[in-house]
C-alpha positions, 0 to 999 in steps of 0.5 A: 623316766624310762619304764622297764619293760622286762619280758616274761620268760618264754615257756618251754614247749612240751614234747609230744610224749610229755605226760602233761601234754598227753593228759591235756589232749585226752581231756580235750578229746573226751570233752568234745566227745561228750559235747557232741552227744549231749551239747546242752548237758541235759541230764541223761537217763530216765526222766519221769516228766518226759515219759508221762508226756509221751504216754499221755500223747499216745493215749490221746492219739488212741482216744482221738482215733476211737472218737473219730471212728465212733463219730463216723456216719454211714448209710445202712439199709437195715432191712437188707441185713440178716434178721438176727442183726435187725433184731439186735439193732431194734432191741438195742434201741428199745433198751436205750429208750427205756434206760434199762437192760432186758434180762437174758430170759426176756431177750429169749422171748424175741424171735428174729422171725419178727423182722422182715428181710427185703430184697437187695435187688430193689431200691428202697425209695417211695416208688418201690415200697409197693413191690417190697410189700407185695413180696413180704405178703406173698400169695395173699397180698391181693386179698390183704391189701386190695379188697375193700369189703368188710368181713364180719368177725374177721375184718373190723373197720379201721383195722389196717394190715399194714401200718407205716410210721414216719417222722413227719406228715410229709414223709408219711405222704411220700410213702403212701403215694408209692402204694397207690396201686393198692389203694384204688378200692380201699382208701388209705388212712392218713394218721397225722396231725397236719391238716387232718382233724381227729374227727375226720380220721375217726370217721374214715376208720369206720370203714375197711382200712388195709393200709394206714400211715402216720406219725406216732403221737396221732396213731397212739391217740387214735388207738387209745380212742379205740378208733384205730384197731390193731387186731389185723396188723400184720406189719409195721413199716418203720420209715428210716429216711431222714427229713430235711434236717437230717432227723429220722423216726428214731433220732428226733428226740420228741418223735423217737420218745413218742414212738417208743411209748406207742410201741411199748403200750400197743405193739410189744406184746403183739411182736412177742406173740408173733402176730405182727412183724417189723419192717425197716424201710429206707436208708438209715444214717448210723454212727459207727455201724459196726458197734450199732448193729450186732446179733441179739 
């Protein structure tokens, strides 16, 4: 049976200027234009979600940058800084240890003359400590540091003029070796627990002592026993050098707490009265030194 294959009538081609032809062309061009700008048809305009993401990202970058700056560690010779900055650093640490702020009136009682500024031209290693100490005492250095005789009424037994405080016995001994030139006539006092009994130290302190060196806990114990006398103490040398593990006098938690306890009970009043000065010695490793050091 034959199938009638009737062809559909051909559609007439529209002329170029025909209204339907023109409308189709305009719509097609418009669609292409839109698609090229926004091919995925994502809604345009303000989008609170993406705006929040961008803001948080910027804040995160700022926070990361600030955290990096705060964690940056630099080596600083504190004693080569102006006395006002040294005092500011010291009082900041003092307040942090006490977990309390000094009032403006209390801060005014501290004078920057209590801080010793050391020469920038001489390295601060153990061997050069004798030169720095000599410069700090001026013309009286020989009488104060070298004489070995007691003087009734003026120089009591066990009353050093210089007291060095270190994070450990090892660090304490290192600095004492640098002062051998001053200890030939007058034996220095080693005030730490390692290999030294309290009784031995008490016996040594019955003689004239110009220079003593030790750790906070043993020094405080001997002061509390009235074996170590502070009446002649002119300078406290704070050993800022780090030990093998990177800790120093003010950063090792237990030793730092012992030092500030010693300072608060026995040294602070002397500093306020101008009878004793503080000398930072050696390089200190500080996080964000610009923030840590400022005028008081």
